[in-house]
C-alpha positions as CSV (number, residue, x, y, z in Angstrom):
1,M,-15.8,9.0,-70.4
2,S,-16.0,5.3,-69.5
3,H,-12.3,5.1,-69.2
4,T,-12.3,8.1,-66.8
5,N,-15.0,6.6,-64.7
6,R,-13.1,3.3,-64.4
7,L,-10.0,5.2,-63.4
8,L,-11.9,7.2,-60.7
9,Q,-13.5,4.0,-59.4
10,A,-10.1,2.3,-59.1
11,I,-8.7,5.3,-57.3
12,F,-11.7,5.3,-54.9
13,T,-11.4,1.6,-54.2
14,A,-7.7,2.0,-53.5
15,V,-8.4,4.8,-51.1
16,V,-11.0,2.7,-49.3
17,L,-8.7,-0.2,-49.0
18,V,-5.8,2.0,-47.7
19,T,-8.2,3.7,-45.2
20,A,-9.5,0.4,-44.0
21,G,-6.0,-1.0,-43.6
22,C,-5.0,2.1,-41.6
23,G,-8.0,1.9,-39.3
24,T,-6.8,-1.0,-37.0
25,P,-3.1,-1.7,-37.2
26,R,-1.9,-5.2,-36.6
27,V,0.7,-6.3,-34.0
28,N,2.6,-9.5,-34.6
29,G,-0.1,-10.6,-37.0
30,V,-3.0,-9.9,-34.6
31,A,-5.4,-7.0,-34.8
32,G,-4.6,-4.1,-32.5
33,A,-8.1,-4.1,-31.0
34,S,-11.0,-6.4,-30.8
35,P,-13.5,-6.3,-33.6
36,S,-16.4,-5.2,-31.4
37,P,-17.1,-4.1,-27.8
38,S,-18.5,-7.5,-26.9
39,V,-15.5,-9.5,-28.2
40,P,-12.4,-10.0,-26.0
41,W,-9.0,-9.2,-27.5
42,T,-6.6,-12.1,-27.9
43,P,-3.0,-10.9,-27.5
44,P,-0.3,-12.3,-29.9
45,A,2.1,-15.0,-28.7
46,G,4.8,-13.6,-26.6
47,A,3.1,-10.2,-26.0
48,V,2.6,-10.9,-22.2
49,K,5.3,-12.5,-20.2
50,P,3.9,-15.5,-18.4
51,E,3.7,-15.5,-14.7
52,P,5.5,-18.3,-12.8
53,F,3.2,-20.9,-11.3
54,V,2.6,-21.0,-7.5
55,T,3.2,-24.3,-5.8
56,Q,2.7,-25.2,-2.1
57,A,6.4,-26.0,-1.9
58,Q,7.4,-22.5,-3.1
59,T,9.4,-20.8,-0.4
60,D,11.3,-18.2,-2.4
61,A,9.2,-15.4,-0.9
62,V,10.0,-16.4,2.6
63,P,13.3,-15.0,4.1
64,P,15.7,-17.8,5.0
65,D,15.7,-17.0,8.7
66,L,12.0,-17.5,8.9
67,R,11.6,-20.7,6.8
68,E,12.3,-22.9,9.8
69,R,9.5,-21.2,11.8
70,M,6.8,-21.2,9.1
71,Q,4.8,-23.7,11.2
72,Q,5.1,-21.8,14.4
73,L,4.8,-18.1,13.4
74,S,4.4,-15.7,16.3
75,L,2.9,-12.2,16.0
76,A,6.4,-10.7,15.8
77,D,7.3,-13.1,13.0
78,V,4.1,-12.1,11.1
79,V,4.9,-8.4,11.4
80,D,8.6,-9.0,10.4
81,L,7.6,-11.1,7.4
82,A,5.0,-8.5,6.2
83,L,7.5,-5.6,6.4
84,R,10.2,-7.5,4.5
85,N,8.0,-9.2,1.9
86,N,5.0,-6.9,1.3
87,P,5.2,-5.2,-2.1
88,A,3.9,-1.9,-0.7
89,T,7.0,-1.4,1.5
90,R,9.4,-2.2,-1.4
91,A,7.5,0.3,-3.6
92,S,7.6,3.1,-1.1
93,W,11.3,2.5,-0.3
94,S,12.2,2.7,-4.0
95,Q,10.3,6.0,-4.3
96,A,12.2,7.4,-1.3
97,R,15.5,6.4,-2.9
98,A,14.4,8.0,-6.2
99,A,13.6,11.2,-4.3
100,A,17.1,11.2,-2.7
101,D,18.7,10.8,-6.2
102,L,16.5,13.7,-7.5
103,L,17.9,15.9,-4.7
104,G,21.4,15.1,-5.8
105,S,20.4,15.9,-9.4
106,A,18.9,19.3,-8.3
107,R,22.1,20.2,-6.4
108,G,24.1,19.7,-9.6
109,Q,22.6,23.0,-10.9
110,F,25.1,24.9,-8.7
111,F,28.0,23.3,-10.6
112,P,29.3,24.2,-14.1
113,T,28.6,21.9,-17.0
114,V,31.5,20.8,-19.0
115,N,31.1,19.0,-22.4
116,G,33.7,17.6,-24.7
117,S,33.3,17.0,-28.5
118,A,35.4,16.0,-31.5
119,T,34.8,16.9,-35.1
120,V,36.1,16.0,-38.5
121,S,35.5,18.3,-41.5
122,R,36.3,18.1,-45.2
123,I,36.4,21.6,-46.6
124,K,36.8,22.8,-50.2
125,S,37.5,26.5,-50.4
126,P,37.5,28.7,-53.5
127,A,40.5,30.7,-54.7
128,T,41.0,34.2,-53.3
129,N,43.6,36.9,-53.7
130,A,45.3,35.6,-50.6
131,R,45.4,31.9,-51.4
132,P,44.6,29.5,-54.2
133,A,41.7,27.1,-54.2
134,G,42.2,23.9,-52.3
135,I,40.8,21.0,-50.3
136,R,41.7,20.4,-46.6
137,T,40.7,18.2,-43.7
138,E,40.1,19.7,-40.3
139,Y,39.7,17.6,-37.1
140,G,40.3,18.1,-33.4
141,P,38.8,18.0,-29.9
142,S,37.1,20.8,-28.1
143,V,35.8,21.5,-24.5
144,S,32.9,23.8,-23.6
145,L,32.0,25.2,-20.2
146,N,28.7,26.8,-19.2
147,Y,28.2,28.1,-15.6
148,L,25.1,29.8,-14.4
149,L,26.4,32.5,-11.9
150,L,23.1,34.2,-10.9
151,D,19.5,33.3,-11.4
152,F,17.7,35.0,-8.4
153,G,16.5,31.9,-6.7
154,G,15.7,29.5,-9.5
155,R,18.3,26.9,-8.5
156,S,17.8,27.2,-4.8
157,G,14.1,26.8,-5.3
158,S,14.7,23.6,-7.3
159,V,16.9,22.2,-4.5
160,E,14.4,23.1,-1.8
161,R,11.6,21.5,-3.8
162,A,13.6,18.3,-4.2
163,R,14.6,18.4,-0.5
164,Q,10.9,18.7,0.6
165,N,9.9,16.0,-1.9
166,L,12.6,13.8,-0.3
167,F,11.1,14.5,3.2
168,A,7.6,13.7,1.8
169,A,8.8,10.4,0.1
170,N,10.5,9.1,3.2
171,L,7.7,10.1,5.5
172,S,5.3,8.4,3.2
173,H,7.5,5.3,3.4
174,N,7.2,5.5,7.2
175,A,3.4,5.7,6.9
176,T,3.5,2.7,4.6
177,L,5.4,0.7,7.2
178,Q,2.8,1.5,9.8
179,N,0.0,0.7,7.4
180,T,1.7,-2.6,6.6
181,V,2.1,-3.5,10.3
182,L,-1.6,-2.6,10.9
183,Q,-2.7,-4.7,8.0
184,A,-0.6,-7.7,9.2
185,Q,-1.8,-7.4,12.8
186,V,-5.5,-7.0,11.9
187,A,-5.2,-10.1,9.6
188,Y,-3.5,-12.0,12.4
189,F,-6.1,-11.1,14.9
190,N,-8.9,-11.9,12.5
191,Y,-7.4,-15.4,11.9
192,M,-6.9,-16.1,15.6
193,A,-10.4,-14.9,16.4
194,T,-11.9,-17.2,13.6
195,A,-9.8,-20.1,14.9
196,A,-11.1,-19.5,18.4
197,L,-14.6,-19.4,17.1
198,L,-13.9,-22.8,15.4
199,A,-12.9,-24.2,18.8
200,A,-16.0,-22.7,20.4
201,E,-18.2,-24.3,17.6
202,R,-16.7,-27.7,18.3
203,S,-17.6,-27.3,22.0
204,A,-21.1,-26.4,21.0
205,I,-21.3,-29.5,18.8
206,A,-20.2,-31.7,21.7
207,E,-22.9,-30.2,23.9
208,A,-25.5,-30.5,21.2
209,Q,-24.5,-34.2,20.8
210,A,-24.9,-34.7,24.6
211,N,-28.3,-33.1,24.5
212,L,-29.3,-35.5,21.6
213,N,-28.1,-38.5,23.6
214,A,-30.0,-37.4,26.6
215,A,-33.2,-36.9,24.6
216,Q,-32.8,-40.3,23.0
217,Q,-32.2,-41.9,26.4
218,R,-35.3,-40.3,27.8
219,N,-37.3,-41.3,24.8
220,R,-36.3,-44.9,25.2
221,V,-37.5,-45.0,28.8
222,G,-40.7,-43.2,27.9
223,L,-39.9,-39.9,29.6
224,A,-39.7,-37.8,26.4
225,T,-41.5,-37.8,23.1
226,I,-39.9,-38.2,19.7
227,A,-40.4,-34.4,19.2
228,D,-37.6,-33.9,21.8
229,V,-35.3,-36.1,19.8
230,L,-36.1,-34.4,16.6
231,Q,-35.5,-30.9,18.1
232,A,-32.2,-32.0,19.6
233,R,-31.1,-33.5,16.3
234,T,-32.1,-30.2,14.5
235,A,-30.0,-28.3,17.0
236,L,-27.0,-30.6,16.4
237,S,-27.4,-30.1,12.6
238,Q,-27.5,-26.4,13.0
239,E,-24.3,-26.4,15.1
240,Q,-22.6,-28.6,12.4
241,L,-23.6,-26.1,9.8
242,N,-22.2,-23.3,11.9
243,L,-18.9,-25.3,12.2
244,E,-18.7,-25.8,8.4
245,T,-19.3,-22.0,7.9
246,T,-16.6,-21.1,10.4
247,Q,-14.2,-23.5,8.7
248,G,-14.7,-21.7,5.4
249,N,-14.2,-18.4,7.2
250,L,-11.0,-19.6,8.6
251,Q,-9.6,-20.4,5.2
252,A,-10.7,-17.0,4.0
253,A,-8.9,-15.4,7.0
254,R,-5.8,-17.5,6.1
255,G,-5.9,-16.1,2.6
256,S,-6.2,-12.5,3.9
257,L,-3.3,-13.1,6.2
258,A,-1.1,-14.5,3.4
259,A,-1.9,-11.5,1.3
260,A,-0.8,-9.2,4.1
261,L,2.4,-11.1,4.4
262,G,3.0,-10.9,0.6
263,L,2.8,-14.7,0.3
264,P,0.8,-17.0,-2.0
265,A,-2.4,-17.9,-0.3
266,N,-1.7,-21.7,-0.8
267,L,1.7,-21.5,0.9
268,P,1.6,-23.7,4.0
269,F,2.1,-21.9,7.3
270,E,0.8,-22.1,10.8
271,L,0.6,-19.6,13.7
272,E,2.0,-20.2,17.1
273,P,-0.9,-21.1,19.5
274,L,-1.4,-18.8,22.4
275,A,-0.9,-20.0,25.9
276,G,-2.6,-18.6,29.0
277,T,-4.8,-15.5,29.0
278,I,-5.3,-12.5,26.8
279,P,-4.9,-9.4,29.0
280,V,-7.2,-6.6,28.2
281,R,-6.4,-3.4,30.2
282,A,-7.8,0.0,30.5
283,M,-5.9,2.9,28.9
284,T,-4.9,5.8,31.2
285,Q,-4.1,8.3,28.5
286,S,-6.7,10.9,27.5
287,V,-8.0,11.4,24.0
288,D,-6.7,15.0,23.9
289,S,-3.1,13.9,24.7
290,I,-3.3,11.1,22.0
291,I,-4.6,13.7,19.5
292,N,-1.6,15.9,20.2
293,E,0.7,12.9,20.0
294,A,-0.8,12.1,16.5
295,L,-0.2,15.7,15.3
296,R,3.5,15.3,16.3
297,N,4.0,11.8,15.0
298,R,1.7,11.0,12.1
299,P,4.1,10.5,9.1
300,D,1.4,11.1,6.5
301,L,0.6,14.5,8.0
302,A,4.2,15.4,8.0
303,A,4.5,14.2,4.4
304,A,1.5,16.4,3.4
305,R,3.2,19.5,5.0
306,A,6.4,18.6,3.1
307,Q,4.5,18.4,-0.1
308,A,3.0,21.8,0.6
309,A,6.5,23.3,1.2
310,A,7.7,21.7,-2.0
311,A,4.8,23.4,-3.8
312,Y,5.7,26.8,-2.4
313,S,9.3,26.2,-3.6
314,Q,7.9,26.0,-7.1
315,V,6.7,29.6,-6.7
316,R,10.3,30.7,-6.2
317,I,11.3,28.8,-9.3
318,A,8.6,30.4,-11.4
319,R,9.4,33.9,-10.0
320,S,13.1,33.5,-10.9
321,A,12.1,33.4,-14.6
322,E,11.1,37.1,-14.3
323,F,14.6,38.2,-13.3
324,P,17.9,38.4,-15.3
325,S,20.3,35.5,-15.3
326,L,24.1,35.7,-15.6
327,N,26.1,33.0,-17.4
328,L,29.7,32.3,-17.9
329,T,30.7,30.4,-21.0
330,G,34.0,29.2,-22.4
331,T,35.4,26.9,-25.1
332,G,38.8,25.6,-25.8
333,A,39.8,23.6,-28.9
334,R,42.7,22.2,-30.9
335,T,42.4,22.1,-34.6
336,Y,44.5,19.8,-36.8
337,T,44.4,20.3,-40.6
338,S,45.9,18.7,-43.7
339,P,47.6,20.7,-44.9
340,S,48.6,22.2,-41.6
341,T,48.2,25.9,-42.6
342,F,45.1,26.4,-40.4
343,A,46.1,24.2,-37.4
344,G,46.5,25.5,-33.9
345,P,44.7,26.1,-30.6
346,S,41.7,28.3,-30.1
347,Y,39.6,29.4,-27.1
348,S,36.8,31.8,-26.2
349,V,35.4,33.2,-22.9
350,G,32.1,35.0,-22.6
351,L,30.0,36.5,-19.9
352,G,26.3,36.8,-20.9
353,L,23.5,38.6,-19.2
354,S,19.9,37.5,-20.2
355,I,17.2,40.0,-19.3
356,P,13.5,39.0,-19.9
357,I,11.6,41.9,-21.3
358,F,8.3,40.6,-22.5
359,N,6.9,37.2,-23.1
360,G,3.2,37.7,-23.3
361,F,2.7,37.8,-19.5
362,S,3.5,34.0,-19.3
363,H,5.9,34.4,-16.4
364,Q,3.3,36.3,-14.3
365,Y,0.7,33.7,-15.0
366,D,3.2,30.9,-14.1
367,V,3.9,32.6,-10.8
368,A,0.2,33.0,-10.1
369,A,-0.5,29.4,-11.1
370,A,2.3,28.1,-8.9
371,R,1.1,30.1,-5.9
372,A,-2.5,28.8,-6.4
373,Q,-1.3,25.3,-6.7
374,A,0.7,25.7,-3.5
375,D,-2.3,27.0,-1.7
376,A,-4.3,24.0,-2.9
377,V,-1.7,21.6,-1.6
378,S,-1.5,23.4,1.7
379,A,-5.3,23.2,2.0
380,L,-5.0,19.4,1.4
381,A,-2.5,19.3,4.2
382,D,-5.0,21.0,6.5
383,Q,-7.6,18.5,5.4
384,T,-5.2,15.7,6.4
385,R,-4.8,17.3,9.8
386,Q,-8.5,17.3,10.3
387,Q,-8.7,13.7,9.2
388,V,-6.0,12.7,11.7
389,V,-7.8,14.3,14.6
390,T,-11.1,12.6,13.5
391,E,-9.4,9.2,13.1
392,V,-7.8,9.4,16.6
393,F,-11.0,10.5,18.2
394,V,-13.0,7.6,16.6
395,S,-10.3,5.0,17.3
396,Y,-10.0,6.1,20.9
397,Y,-13.6,5.6,21.7
398,A,-13.8,2.4,19.6
399,L,-11.1,1.1,22.0
400,Q,-13.1,2.2,25.0
401,T,-16.2,0.5,23.6
402,A,-14.2,-2.7,22.9
403,Q,-12.9,-2.8,26.5
404,Q,-16.5,-2.4,27.8
405,R,-17.7,-5.1,25.5
406,V,-15.1,-7.5,26.8
407,A,-16.3,-7.1,30.4
408,T,-19.9,-7.4,29.3
409,A,-19.2,-10.5,27.1
410,D,-17.5,-12.2,30.1
411,D,-20.6,-11.5,32.3
412,L,-22.9,-12.7,29.5
413,L,-20.9,-16.0,29.1
414,A,-20.9,-16.6,32.9
415,S,-24.7,-16.1,32.9
416,A,-25.2,-18.3,29.8
417,E,-23.1,-21.1,31.4
418,Q,-25.2,-21.0,34.6
419,S,-28.4,-21.0,32.5
420,V,-27.3,-24.1,30.6
421,Q,-26.5,-25.9,33.8
422,V,-29.9,-25.1,35.3
423,A,-31.7,-26.0,32.1
424,A,-29.8,-29.3,31.8
425,G,-30.5,-30.2,35.4
426,R,-34.2,-29.4,35.1
427,Y,-34.4,-31.5,31.9
428,R,-32.7,-34.5,33.6
429,E,-35.2,-34.2,36.5
430,G,-38.1,-34.1,34.1
431,V,-39.3,-30.7,35.1
432,G,-37.8,-28.8,32.2
433,S,-38.5,-29.0,28.5
434,I,-36.1,-29.7,25.6
435,I,-37.0,-26.2,24.2
436,D,-35.6,-24.5,27.4
437,L,-32.4,-26.6,27.2
438,L,-31.8,-25.9,23.5
439,T,-32.6,-22.2,23.9
440,A,-30.0,-22.0,26.7
441,Q,-27.5,-23.9,24.6
442,S,-28.0,-21.5,21.7
443,A,-27.5,-18.5,24.0
444,L,-24.3,-20.1,25.3
445,A,-22.9,-20.6,21.8
446,T,-23.7,-17.0,21.0
447,A,-22.1,-15.8,24.3
448,R,-18.9,-17.8,23.5
449,A,-18.7,-16.3,20.0
450,Q,-19.2,-12.7,21.4
451,Q,-16.5,-13.3,24.1
452,V,-14.0,-14.4,21.5
453,Q,-14.8,-11.6,19.1
454,S,-14.8,-8.9,21.8
455,R,-11.4,-9.9,23.0
456,W,-9.7,-9.9,19.6
457,Q,-11.7,-6.8,18.6
458,W,-10.0,-5.0,21.6
459,Y,-6.6,-5.8,20.2
460,T,-7.6,-4.7,16.7
461,S,-8.9,-1.4,18.1
462,L,-5.7,-1.0,20.0
463,V,-3.4,-1.3,17.0
464,Q,-5.7,0.9,14.9
465,L,-5.4,3.6,17.6
466,A,-1.6,3.2,17.6
467,R,-1.5,3.6,13.9
468,D,-3.9,6.6,13.9
469,A,-1.7,8.2,16.6
470,G,1.4,7.5,14.5
471,V,3.2,5.5,17.2
472,L,2.7,1.9,15.9
473,G,6.2,0.4,16.0
474,V,7.8,-1.7,13.3
475,R,7.6,-4.7,15.6
476,G,3.9,-4.1,16.3
477,E,4.4,-2.4,19.7
478,T,1.8,0.0,21.0
479,P,3.5,2.4,23.5
480,F,0.4,3.5,25.4
481,P,0.1,3.6,29.2
482,F,-2.3,1.1,30.7
483,S,-3.7,0.3,34.1
484,A,-1.9,-2.5,36.0
485,D,-5.0,-4.7,36.4
486,S,-6.3,-6.9,33.6
487,T,-9.9,-6.5,32.6
488,V,-10.1,-10.1,31.3
489,S,-8.5,-13.2,32.9
490,R,-10.5,-15.9,31.2
491,P,-8.3,-18.4,29.2
492,N,-8.4,-18.1,25.5
493,P,-9.3,-21.2,23.3
494,T,-6.2,-22.5,21.5
495,P,-6.5,-21.8,17.7
496,A,-7.2,-25.0,15.7
497,T,-4.5,-26.0,13.3
498,R,-5.1,-26.4,9.6
């Protein structure tokens, strides 16, 4: 009995060890999973291909024709670089090319399939009344042909599905191009707005320093108390803090712009400074006409309709399985034997009719499922249409609001500048307080920031509307009709360089 118990214990121990060993397989000497949920997994050496390091001198991602202009990139250069270098455009283009190849593959169903083969056989045959026992070797090539002559819409449905998928993939690529242009332009406008804010903050610091100097001078001659000096110094420190914050925001905007361009964030580049004014004009096109334009031009809506058409083609494919199919088959071969008694050519031709009789109602359910799926995809296309209308409506009135904000911001800035002049004059004459002057200076700094942001926000709203209408060009053009007069004629601060 003790011997039997020891044997059972050894078998149990072996089973436990084998089971434990099978629980977590090892890969290249490392456990296939971490030992617990709170422990990170360390991959074995060579499991992950190391990524190349990024250096500031790396220019491989920049097209050669743009490398010389990396320190003076215009908006057109930014859009061009984003389209050529953004991974999203490459991915959508590859998907469109794959869809074109799949269409060619689907069209191949209308052609016969021809296959060749070669065989070698060693045969031992028993003796019969006609021949004695013997061993022979047979070898030779053969060719087979299979041609589907009739399938009641299965092949044509497959081709139509592939054709609609081709349309959807290419239209999705067009939508990706517009989204990439929008992303690049928004990042460009955000960077330029932040750079203009930085210039405005530097002006505010200069004015705060002048106020501090004036307070100190008045304090030295006994016309102001030390409280005026302290308050002016506090205002100067606040403006310096605002400047440091804006400098950090500028670097963040640079990183976002580099990401939109498909470039490393630490790759050196500069934008071309703007000269003159930023024209902001009133749109003359109505929201209804832009909505109709979006329904004609939005590539993602057209892609959704193509996907719905491809789904309905699947119904034709499923329905064809319920009907007979007619096939033509043929083979031709040449047999060589040793001895040569059985050598010679052979061929066969067949015409087969396959008739589905019963398959557990699977074909009927397949047709119903395909039709329901097609209805679902069509409903999603209708949802996309509603989304397009809503996006255009919202973007149109966002642009109108941005235009009104530009005019209001100009009026606000003009009033703030006059208020500062009055407050500064009253303070110099001794009839105004430092509080009034600092309050006016703070309002002026806020008005400058709002003017800068409103101007660039108008451009951001414009390209957003062009994208939502499906008319944003690959060079960033927005083909909308505008009034001849400019709403804004104030010069724009030159963006500060890095």
